[in-house]
N, C-alpha and C positions, 0 to 999 in steps of 0.2 A: 796258423790261424789263431789273432791275439785280437782284446780288445780294452779297452780299461774303461773302468764304469765308476761314476761316481757314486759310491752312496751314501753318503752321508756328509754333515761337514766336517766329520775326524781325517775321514782317507778317503783311498780311494784306490781299485784294483785293478790289476794288469793278467786275464788269465791267458795262457800260455798251451799248445800244444805241443808236445816234446815224442819221437818216434824213435822205436830200436826194434830190431827186425819184427816180429809181430804182436810188439808193445807201443799202444799207443795211453798215451797217459796228460793229464792235465794240473800244472804244478800253476802257482800262482805267488804271482807278485803283490804285498801292502804295504801303502804308502803312509803314511801322516802326514796331512797335510800340512801343517804345521816346521814342524822339523824336520820336514823330509828325511826321515828316518823311514827303515823298508825292514821287512821279513819275507821269506818264501816258503810255503808250502810245497814238502816232497818235491824238493827238485831233482831231476832224473835226466838222464842222456843227452841232453846236446848243451854242452858246457858253454858253444860261445853263441848259441839262440840265447839263453839267460844272461850270462856276462853284456852280451851288448845291450839287453833290453835295460839293465844296469846302469849304463856307462847313458843311453839316451833318457834315461831319467833323472841321471844327475843324485842319483839316492846315496845314501850309507845305506848298506846292507848289515844290520846290526843280529838280526834274527833268524835263525833257521829252524820250522817248526818242523818235526818228524811223525806223523800217523800211524804210524808202525814198522817194524823193523824188514820188512822185506824191501829185496835189493832193486826193485823197479822204481820206489818210491825214496829209496835212501843214496845211491852212487852218486852222486855228484857234494855228499854233504860234507866230505873233507876235502875235498878239491874248492869249495867254495870260503872252506874255514879257511884255509892257506891261500887263497888272492884274498879275502876282508874280512878277516879278520874276527868272523862273524860265531857270537856264541850258537850252540846248537841245543835244542831243548825237543823230549820224549818222553813217554811214560815211566815212571818207576820201573812199571810192572813190568812192561815190556822191555827195558831193560837189563832186568835180573831175570827174565825169567829165560832169555836170547842171548845172555851176554857182550850183548851192540855195543861196538865203540866206537867210540869219534873221539877229534881234539877238539875244548872244548864244551866238554858234551853234561848238559844238566838233567839231574831227573826232575822231573812233573809230577802229585799227586791228583786225583781228581780236585776241580774248582779252584785250582792252582791257576793265580793271574800274571802273567807278563805286559808292560806297558813299552810300546811301541812309540816313542812321542808321549802323544797321550790316547794312544790308542789302545783300550787295552782289549788282553787276546787270552782267553781263560780255555783254560782244558778242562776238558770233559771227558772221563774214561768210558768208554766203549767198549770192552771186550766182545769177543765173540768170534772173528776173522781170524785173529790174533789173540793172545793170552791178554798185554797190554795195549791193542789200539785202541787210541782216541781221539776222538775231534778237538776242532780251536773253533770257539765262537766269539764272533764279536757282535758287534750293535749291527743287524740286521745279514749275520752272514755265517752260515759254521760250514765248516773244511772238514770234510768227512773222508777223508782218504777212500777206506774199504770196506769200510763201515757199513756204508749208505750211498746208494747208487738212485739217480731217478728212477729209475724201471727195477730197483732191486733190490740187492742186499749184500754184502759178501759170503763166496764162502766158507765153507767152517770144515773143513776138511781137514785141516795142517795142524800140526805138533800146535800145542794147546788154544786148539781152536775149539769154538763149541757154541752148537746151536740156543742153547740154552740160554747161555749168556748173550748171545745174539739176542735173542726175543727179549731179558729184563734190559739191553740197552736201547734198543728202538723204541722200548717204552718210556722210557727215561728222554728219550726224544720229545717222542710226543706229550709227554707233560710236563718237559720244563723248558722248550724253549717256543720261542713264538709264532706262530703259523704262518707271519709273514715274512719268516726269514726266509733269504734263499740258500738254496744247499745247492754245494763246490766239490763234487767226488774225484775221486783218485783219475776213473775210466770214464765214458761214455757209453753205452750200447745202444745208443739211436737219440736220445735226447740229450742236447747241451746245457751244462751245468747251468744257474741261476735261478732253477724252479721253485717257487714255492713251498715248504714245508705242506701245507692246506692243498697246497699239488699233489702232492705227495701223498698227502692223506688219502684223497680222491682214489688217486692212480696206481697206487704202488700195494702190491698182495701184501706184498709184508711186514705194511702199516693197518692194515686192514684184521689180521691176522691177530683177536684176541688170546687167545687159549694155546697156551704154549706147548701142549703136546700135541696139537695141530700144524704149529709154527715149526718143529722138529721135524713132525711127518713130512712137512711138505721143504722146508729147507732140505733135507737130506733126500729126499727122490732120486729114484736112478734114474738112468735115462736124460739128465738134462744136454740142454745143448751147450754148443761150443762157448766152453769158458773165456777163452781168449778172441771169440767176435770182437772188437776193440771197433767202434764209431770212431 
């Protein structure tokens, strides 16, 4: 599954669905239209598919943005560095907490910005799913990894995870991201990436709970469905 979206005057976006066993991920190629420099978000599983698209687009892959350190979001980063000599970006908190290592790795703090040509990419620290999860904000787009899905939010049960921090991160997104921004998560549970934040505010229950204790209780409830039922 792939389609190219012309989101504004600065950049275009290629959405790629990649799979391995029970995992189905979305990764995203961002292309600055003036410079033809490109970045990829959370490259995983299918090196040939990703490399073929980079070649077809005839772009220079300068940057790799990782939302967090889980293997299904990072496993092609080193391969792409070796092939394209790209820089890798991840939040400083994630790198330090989990000891993530990769060639040409750069640590980002909250609100740090990197430019892909003339396209600004800002790091938005959103812990909860992991200790240092981050989203990447562009004009009109937010890439959320496993922090936020169209249908819900990431699990908060692993090492360094926190439902309390997930609540704070969702409030941060609600309060600081324009509601017409399109949301591009790392997985789909039925809805395709690209719904607006305004849709999530109406339809995603985790955006509707304004009490932290209730949020934590609901996020950590027992007998939840199959967490790997990716669409």
